[in-house]
N, C-alpha and C positions, 0 to 999 in steps of 0.2 A: 338489582343486578343490571349492569350495563348492557345495552342492546346495540345492534348495528344501526348506525344512523345513515339515512339516505342522503345523498348530496343535495337533492332538491329541498330537503328540510333545513339545510344550514347554509347553503351558498349565498343566501341573501342576508345572512347575519353580518351586521357591520363590523363585528369584532374579528371577522375571519382574517383580515389583513394584519391585525395585531397578533393574532395567533400564529400567522405565518412568520412574524418576527421572532417568536419563540423558537420555531424550528430553524430559522436562519442562524440564531445564536448558537443552537446546539450543533449544527453542521459546520459552522465556522470554526469552532474550537476543535472539532475532529480534523478539519482540513489542515489547519496550521500545526496541529500536533503531529501530523504525519511527517512533516519535514523539519520541525523545529529541533528535534533531537540530533539530526544529522550534523548540524552546525555545532552543537554542544559536545559531540562525542570527542573531538580532539582535546578540548579543555578538560572534560571529565576524565579522559584517559590519563592526562598528566596529573590531575589532582587526586584521583582515586587509585592510580597505578593499574588501570585496566588493560589487559592484554587485548590483542585483536579479536580473539574468540569471545572474550567477555563483552567487548563492544558489539560484536555480532548478536550476542544474546540480549543486550540491552535494546537493540533495535528489533530483534526477532520475537522476543517474548510478547510484545504487544501484537504483532502481526499474526502469530500462531494462534493465540487465544481468540483474537478477533475473527479469524477465518473459521476456526472450529466451532465457535458458538453462535455465529450469525443466524444460521437456519433455526436452531432451537430457540433462540432469543425471539425471532419473529413469531414463532408458534406460541410462545409464552404470552406475548402481547395479544395475539388473537384470542386466547382462551381467558386470560385474567384481566384484560383491559389494556389498551395500547397506551393511553395517557399514563396509567399507573406504572407500567413497566418502563416507559420512557423516562419518567421521573426517577425510578429506581436506578436506571442506567446512568443518568446524569449524576446521581448521588454517589454511585460506585466510582465513576470517573473522577469526581471531585475528591473522594477519599484517597484514591490511588495517587492523585496529583499531590495532595498534602504529604502522603507517605514518601513520595519521590523527592519532594523539596527538603524533607528532614533527614533523608538517608545519608549515612556517613560511610557506607560500604557498598561495593559493587553488587553484592547479592541482594541487598535491600532495594537497590535501584531496579534490578531485574524483577523482583517481586512486585514493586510498584507499577512497573510497565505492564506486567501480566494483569494486575487488577484493573488498570486503565483499559486493557483490551476487553475485559468482561463488560465494562460500562459501555465502551464503543460498540460492542456487538449488539447491545440492546438499543442504542440510540440510532444507529445507521438505518436498519430496516424499518423501525417503527416511526422514525421521523417522516419517511416517505409514505408509509401505509396509512397515516391519518389524513393525508391530503384529500382522498375521495370523500371523507366526511365533512370537509370544510368547503370544497369548491365543486361547482358543477363542471360539465365537460367544456364549456366555453371559457372558463377561467383556469382550468386545471393545468393546461400546458404552460401558461405563464407562471403559475405558482411553482410547478416543478422546475422550470428554468431558473427561478429566483433561488430556490433551495440548492439546486445543483451548482449555480454560480457561487453561492456562499462557500460550498465545499471546495470548489476550484480556486476561489480567491485565497483560501487559506494556504494553498501550496506555496505561492511566492511570498505570502506574508510570514510564513513560518521561519525561513532563514533570516529575514530582515529583523523580525521581532526578537528571535533568539540571539542574533548577533548584537543587537542593541542592549539586551538584558545582560549578556555575558560581559560586555564592555563596561557596564556600570554596576552590576551586582554579582553575586556568587552564582555558580552554575545551577543551584537549586531553583533559581528564579524562573527557569524555563518550564518548570513544573508548576510553580506557584501562580503563574499567569493564567492557568486554566481555572483556578478557583473562582474568581469573580465572574468569568464567562459562564461556567457551569451553574453557579448560583443564580445568575440572571435567567438562564434557561429553565431552571427548576421553577422559579417564581412565575415566569411567564406561562409555562405549561400548566401549572396548578390553577392559575387565574383565568386563562384564556382558552385552553384546549377543551373540547368536549370529550367525554369518555366514550369509546366504542370498543366492541369486542365481537368475536365470532365463536361462540361455544362449540360450534360444529366442526371446527378446524381439527386437523390431526393432532393427536397428543404428542408431547415431546418424548422421543425415544432415548432414554438415559443411556442405554447400552451403545446405541449408534453414536451418540454424542461422545461417549468415552472412547470408543474405537477411533473416531476422527481425531480427537485431541491427542491421545496417546500415540497413535500411529504417526501423525504429522510431527509431533514432538520428537519421537525417536528418530525419524528420518533427518530432521534438521540437526539434531544433536550429533548424529553420526557424521554428517557433512562438515559440521563445524570442528569436531574433534579430530577428524582424519588427518589434517596436515600436521598436528602435533604428535599423534600416536602412530600414524602410518595407516594406509588404507587396508593393510592386512592384519591390523591389530585385532585380537579376539573380541574386545569390547565393541569396536566399530562394526565388525562383521555381525556380531550379535544384534546390535541396534538396527542394522539394515534388515536382518532377518525378521526381527520383531515388527518393523514397519511394514514389510511386505505381508506378513501374516495378518496383521490387524487391518490393513487397508483391504486385503482380499476378503476377510471376514465381513467388513463393512459393506462391500459391494454385494456379496452373496446375501447378506441379511436384508439390505434395502431392495434387492431384486425380488425377494420373496414376500415383502410386506405388501398388504393390500393398499395401504395409504402411506407410502414411504415418505420419510422426512427429506431424503435426498433422492430425487427422481432420476435414477440412472438411465432410464429408457430414453430420456431426452437426448442422450449422446448418440442414439441411433439415427437422429436426424442429421444428415451430412452437413447441411448449411449451418446448423447450430454448432456441431462439433468443430468444424474447421474455423468458423469465426471465433468460437470460444478459445481455441488454441492460439489464434492470432492475438486476441486481446490479452491472453495470459502471458504470451511471450513478451508483449510490450510492457506488462507489469513486471515481469522478470528482469528485463533490461533496465527499466526506470528505477526499480528498487536497488539494483546493483550499482548503477551509476550514482545514485544519491548517497550510497554508502562510501564509495571510493573517492568521490570528488572533493568533499570538504577537507580531508587531511592533505590532499594535494594543494588545494588553494591556501590552506592555513599554514601547514608545516613547510611545504616545499617552496611556495611562492611568497610566504611570509606575511600574509594578510591577517588582520585581526578578525575576530568572530563576526563583527558587523560587516566588514569588508567582504568576508567570505559569503555571507548571505546575499549581499548585493550582486556579487559576481555569479551567482546561480540564476539570476533573473533572465538572462538571454534564453535559457532553455525553457523556463516557465512562460516567458513571453511568446516564444515560438509555439509552445503547446496550446496556449489560450487562443492565439490567432488562428491556428489550424483547426482547432475544435469548433470555432465559430464559422469558419469558411467551409467546413467539410460537407455540410448538408447540401448547399447548392452545387458543389462540385460532384457529389454523388448523383444528384438529380440529372446532371449533364452527361457524366461518363459511366455511371454504374458503380455499384459498391465494390465489385471484384477488382476493377481497374484501380480504384482509389486506395483500397487496402493494400494491394500489391505495390503500387507506387509509393505509398507511405512507408512500407517496410523497406523498399529499396533506398529511399531517402534516409531512413534510420540506419540502414547498413552502411551507406556512404559516410554518414556522420561518424559512426563508430569506428570505421576503418580509417577515416581521416584523423580522428582523435588518437588512434593507436600509434600514430607517427609523432606524437608529442614527445619532446625532449626536454631535459632539464633547463636548457638555455632558452627555450621558447618563452616569450612573455605571455601575458593574459590575452592579448589580442587574438592569437591563434586559438586559444581555448574558447573564447567567446564566439568565434566563428563556428566551430563545430558544435558547440552547445546550442546555438540558434538553429542550426540545421537539424540537430537531433530533436529539438522541440517540435519543429514542423513535422518531422517524420512520425513522432509519437501521436500528435493530434490527428493527422490524416489517416493513421492506421487504426487507432483505438476507437474513435467515434463510429465510423461506418462498420467496423467489425462487431462492436457491441450491438448496434442497431440491426445488423444483418443476422446476428445470432438469434435475437428474439423475433425477427421477422420471419425466420424459417420455421417457427412453431405455430400451432393453432392458437387462436386468441385466448381460448380458455385455459391454456397452460403457460401463459406469459409470466404469472407470478412464480411458479416453480422454476421456470427457466431463468428468471432474474436471480433467484436465490442461488441456483447452481452456478451461474455465471459470476456473481459476486464472490462466491466462495472460492472458485478456481482461480480467480484473479488474485485474491489474497494469498492463496497457497503459492501461486507463482511468485509473488513478491517475497514471501518468506524464503523460498528455495533460492531465489535470486540473490538475496543478501547472504545466505549461508554458502552457496556454491561459489559465487564470484568472490565473496570475501575470503573464503578458504584458499582459492587460487592465488589471490593477492598476498595473503599471509605467508603461504609456503614459498612463493617466488621471492618475496622480500627477505625472508629469513635465509634462503639459500644463497642469495647474491650479496648480502650484507657482509662487508669486510670488518671483522672485529679483531683482527690481528693486533696483538699487544695488549689487549684488555684482559683483566682478570675474568675467569669463567663466569662468576655471577653477574658481572656487569655486561659481558657479552651476551648472556642469555636475556637479560633485561632489555638490552638494545634491540634484540631480535623480535621482541614482542609487538612492536609497532613503530612507525616512523616518528610518532610523538615521543615515545620512550627513548628512541635512538638519539633524538635531538637533546633530550634532557640529560642523557648519559654523556653525550659529547660536550654539553655545556659544563658539566661537573669536571670532566676529564680535560677540558680545554683542547679537544681534538677536532680541528677543522677537517681532517681527513675522514673522520667518522660521519660528519655532517654531509660531506660530498657523497660518500658511499650510500648513506641512508636515502638521500634525495634521488640518486641515480637508481637505486634498487626499487624504490617506491614507484618512480615513473615507469620503470621497466615492467613492474607488476601490473600497474594500471593499464599500460599498453596491451599486455596480454589479455586482461579482462575485456578491454574494448574490442580487441581482435575476436575474441570468442563471441561477444555480443553481435559484432558485425556479421560474422559467418552465420550465426543462428538466424539473424534477421533476414539475410539474403536467401538462405535455404527456405525459410518460411514464405518469403515473397514469391519464390518460384512455385512452391506448392499452392499458394493462394491463386496465382495467375493460372495454374493448370487445373485446379480442382474446385475452387470456390465458386459457388453459384452466386448470381446477382441476387440482391435482397428481393424476395417476392413481395409484390404489392397487391395481390388479389384481395386480401382480406382487409385492406384499408379502404375506407370510403371518404367522401368529401367531408372535411371537417374533423376527421379522426386524428388523434395524435399518433406519432410514430410508435413502432413497437417498443423502442427503448423507453419512451415516456410512459406508454401503457404499462410496461413491466415495472417501472419505478414506482408507479402509483398503485399497482396491485398490492393486495395484502401479502406481506412477506411470508414465505414458506408454504403458501397454499399450492 
């Protein structure tokens, strides 16, 4: 049976940097898969006839499963072997990718994305939790930085790779590209990673896992379906009620557990709670923007898939620059000032973007995207570090798990809520006068569908109406994002404590790094 391996026993192993390469391959594929589908959605919507709500599910199926299974997945690795479960996760991700590449129906694509979410939930926490078995404290910070950089590098690579594949192959290639990457990760993990486990870790609570997955799924389903059915529809109201009941039951169950899978008491720490809310809002806005921007760049501005991916780079560039610069800025001005300022910059970018008109070229979009990227980076990095810095050192692992889970939930709700706002606004403003009822209904499903209908009907008026309706809806989404970011900035400036430093000593890594390398779910 595998045992817990001490860092000092392995950090001199010359294979440790090759083993790190296995983890880099694993995280890289997760990183670019986060954004690669956003570029493919307009093409897939046209070829599969996907409505806006179905596109939301193609994006959200991955995020929901990822968020709800991340904590139990970490515990499975602790109990049954981290290398073993990491390999299982990569194999599940590979199988889901193959399923997605062969799918000929929207529902099969959604199922494939859900399967990929299961694999990602195993890979993400376990890839970080094996680092302490490979590296001693003197090398661990560098190793974590390399793994984190691989995940961050995948974000801008996703749209570019996805655009290139869509221009030269069929849409299923955005799934098939994962197969060689995942296969390399599996081989490297089997050959290079040592096996570690912690049989004393808490057991996986099946009921709590079910409550999380079903409650979150019901909430997102209700938000996505509400624009079509109406917010007062009995099914929508029933789904909201089910979500409230299940989430409440989850909270009550976890609060009574002696060794909870989801440590809700961490939310009683004011610094952790407020910083977590700030980081979750950033994920909410980022996921919503990544959902609404590609159709604008592709359908309204007329770029191909590869061009769309390239035009998302200003936001990714701003995010990476700010993320690297955040640490010295925090050291000079304090976390509270930097988080609040980052949220103000994000709010300014969103409000500026809400002024986008159909006649504006890409230059204006590139401007506010760059500013948005800076706001994202300067708010999310210190807020995450501050959230974990507010906790005792021995609870960094459970805090990291809760933080990662809430961020993923924020992303899922961002796609659902902001996508639903966009869909309802687009449908209400689209002028389908003179079209047969079936064609009018199809045109209202998405801006891509409206362009296809206009092409068949030879209607330039429908194209103009679709573009104007979509840009108006995108402007409302950005306005909501800007107001939410500004309100959060004011709360952060008034209530957020500066990141405590008492428990750090010379040579220690930051709380964020400590949490990332702690065993997931403990």
